[in-house]
C-alpha beads as a LAMMPS data file, in Angstrom:
LAMMPS data file: protein, C-alpha beads

118 atoms
117 bonds

1 atom types
1 bond types

-500.0 500.0 xlo xhi
-500.0 500.0 ylo yhi
-500.0 500.0 zlo zhi

Masses

1 110.0

Atoms # bond

1 1 1 474.514 30.915 -284.008
2 1 1 472.033 33.568 -284.975
3 1 1 472.407 35.774 -287.960
4 1 1 472.110 39.562 -288.174
5 1 1 471.633 42.047 -290.851
6 1 1 473.318 45.416 -290.323
7 1 1 471.839 47.851 -292.627
8 1 1 474.092 50.751 -293.365
9 1 1 471.991 53.980 -293.759
10 1 1 473.354 57.170 -295.171
11 1 1 471.886 60.464 -296.182
12 1 1 472.788 60.604 -299.938
13 1 1 472.408 64.358 -300.153
14 1 1 474.986 64.991 -297.341
15 1 1 477.459 62.152 -297.958
16 1 1 480.933 63.260 -299.094
17 1 1 480.799 63.835 -302.865
18 1 1 484.132 62.159 -303.321
19 1 1 483.035 59.003 -301.463
20 1 1 485.137 57.065 -299.213
21 1 1 488.780 58.186 -298.956
22 1 1 491.666 55.826 -299.584
23 1 1 492.451 55.606 -295.947
24 1 1 488.818 54.665 -294.947
25 1 1 488.789 51.969 -297.805
26 1 1 492.070 50.598 -296.259
27 1 1 490.741 50.629 -292.653
28 1 1 487.482 48.915 -293.925
29 1 1 489.560 46.248 -295.817
30 1 1 491.442 45.451 -292.559
31 1 1 488.256 45.299 -290.531
32 1 1 486.507 43.091 -293.182
33 1 1 489.505 40.842 -293.089
34 1 1 489.435 40.520 -289.333
35 1 1 485.681 39.951 -289.222
36 1 1 486.040 37.218 -291.968
37 1 1 488.812 35.484 -290.046
38 1 1 486.883 35.605 -286.932
39 1 1 483.885 33.847 -288.834
40 1 1 481.556 36.799 -288.157
41 1 1 481.229 38.402 -291.539
42 1 1 479.182 36.249 -293.948
43 1 1 478.701 38.984 -296.686
44 1 1 478.924 42.694 -297.080
45 1 1 478.555 45.213 -299.885
46 1 1 477.655 48.702 -300.742
47 1 1 474.681 49.559 -302.873
48 1 1 474.360 51.925 -305.880
49 1 1 472.764 55.249 -305.317
50 1 1 469.003 55.642 -305.178
51 1 1 469.163 57.374 -308.498
52 1 1 469.844 53.972 -309.992
53 1 1 467.257 52.185 -308.018
54 1 1 463.550 51.175 -308.493
55 1 1 460.808 50.896 -305.944
56 1 1 458.105 48.391 -306.422
57 1 1 455.052 49.161 -304.197
58 1 1 451.893 47.193 -303.381
59 1 1 449.036 49.236 -301.932
60 1 1 445.283 48.924 -302.188
61 1 1 445.538 45.960 -304.333
62 1 1 447.618 47.595 -306.949
63 1 1 451.324 47.582 -307.903
64 1 1 453.293 50.783 -308.752
65 1 1 456.850 51.125 -309.985
66 1 1 458.953 54.183 -309.383
67 1 1 462.340 54.906 -310.619
68 1 1 464.866 56.751 -308.470
69 1 1 466.079 58.987 -307.169
70 1 1 463.791 59.183 -304.097
71 1 1 464.215 62.649 -303.068
72 1 1 461.669 62.212 -300.123
73 1 1 464.039 59.765 -298.398
74 1 1 466.207 61.392 -295.694
75 1 1 468.207 58.227 -295.073
76 1 1 468.752 55.344 -297.525
77 1 1 470.343 51.944 -297.204
78 1 1 473.765 52.446 -298.672
79 1 1 475.014 48.944 -297.946
80 1 1 474.738 45.970 -295.681
81 1 1 476.709 43.411 -293.644
82 1 1 475.424 39.906 -292.846
83 1 1 476.897 38.862 -289.500
84 1 1 476.874 35.603 -287.611
85 1 1 477.341 36.267 -283.913
86 1 1 476.745 34.531 -280.591
87 1 1 474.208 37.229 -279.738
88 1 1 472.895 40.656 -280.618
89 1 1 475.411 42.377 -278.422
90 1 1 478.396 40.890 -280.239
91 1 1 476.695 41.870 -283.573
92 1 1 476.418 45.446 -282.216
93 1 1 480.010 45.575 -281.119
94 1 1 481.159 44.627 -284.650
95 1 1 478.893 47.231 -286.105
96 1 1 480.257 49.891 -283.696
97 1 1 483.673 49.023 -284.936
98 1 1 482.623 49.532 -288.501
99 1 1 481.174 52.942 -287.691
100 1 1 484.255 54.091 -285.845
101 1 1 486.609 53.644 -288.884
102 1 1 484.753 56.563 -290.633
103 1 1 486.149 59.982 -290.522
104 1 1 484.243 62.555 -288.489
105 1 1 482.529 64.214 -291.513
106 1 1 480.545 61.110 -292.193
107 1 1 477.157 60.605 -290.778
108 1 1 476.345 56.942 -291.009
109 1 1 473.700 54.878 -288.979
110 1 1 473.496 51.053 -288.859
111 1 1 470.345 49.174 -287.942
112 1 1 471.141 45.794 -286.629
113 1 1 468.318 43.129 -286.786
114 1 1 468.338 39.464 -286.239
115 1 1 467.320 37.309 -289.180
116 1 1 464.362 35.043 -288.489
117 1 1 465.445 31.518 -288.911
118 1 1 463.249 28.642 -290.027

Bonds

1 1 1 2
2 1 2 3
3 1 3 4
4 1 4 5
5 1 5 6
6 1 6 7
7 1 7 8
8 1 8 9
9 1 9 10
10 1 10 11
11 1 11 12
12 1 12 13
13 1 13 14
14 1 14 15
15 1 15 16
16 1 16 17
17 1 17 18
18 1 18 19
19 1 19 20
20 1 20 21
21 1 21 22
22 1 22 23
23 1 23 24
24 1 24 25
25 1 25 26
26 1 26 27
27 1 27 28
28 1 28 29
29 1 29 30
30 1 30 31
31 1 31 32
32 1 32 33
33 1 33 34
34 1 34 35
35 1 35 36
36 1 36 37
37 1 37 38
38 1 38 39
39 1 39 40
40 1 40 41
41 1 41 42
42 1 42 43
43 1 43 44
44 1 44 45
45 1 45 46
46 1 46 47
47 1 47 48
48 1 48 49
49 1 49 50
50 1 50 51
51 1 51 52
52 1 52 53
53 1 53 54
54 1 54 55
55 1 55 56
56 1 56 57
57 1 57 58
58 1 58 59
59 1 59 60
60 1 60 61
61 1 61 62
62 1 62 63
63 1 63 64
64 1 64 65
65 1 65 66
66 1 66 67
67 1 67 68
68 1 68 69
69 1 69 70
70 1 70 71
71 1 71 72
72 1 72 73
73 1 73 74
74 1 74 75
75 1 75 76
76 1 76 77
77 1 77 78
78 1 78 79
79 1 79 80
80 1 80 81
81 1 81 82
82 1 82 83
83 1 83 84
84 1 84 85
85 1 85 86
86 1 86 87
87 1 87 88
88 1 88 89
89 1 89 90
90 1 90 91
91 1 91 92
92 1 92 93
93 1 93 94
94 1 94 95
95 1 95 96
96 1 96 97
97 1 97 98
98 1 98 99
99 1 99 100
100 1 100 101
101 1 101 102
102 1 102 103
103 1 103 104
104 1 104 105
105 1 105 106
106 1 106 107
107 1 107 108
108 1 108 109
109 1 109 110
110 1 110 111
111 1 111 112
112 1 112 113
113 1 113 114
114 1 114 115
115 1 115 116
116 1 116 117
117 1 117 118
């Protein structure tokens, strides 16, 4: 079965300062358990803020290293889920369910892409 990476994109500047609510974390735990039991979820995690990140760039034959935060970035990858699904439609359905457990004040975008095998 193909594997998919769902990259969870957030706008760090407009994300709730208090982070996820206890109710959201509970719903997320329940969904993660369901996905794991279904054999769909291979791995998932949140990422630290960009202020704690480093970008390494190759351009014009030279390397540059920049420490965060990256203020020019509107959306950043705030987490990921590695899914194994029968097809892209199934991976997208699980991703929709993940997004729908968030409260209305969250703005979250997930980009679902198939992992190239072999």
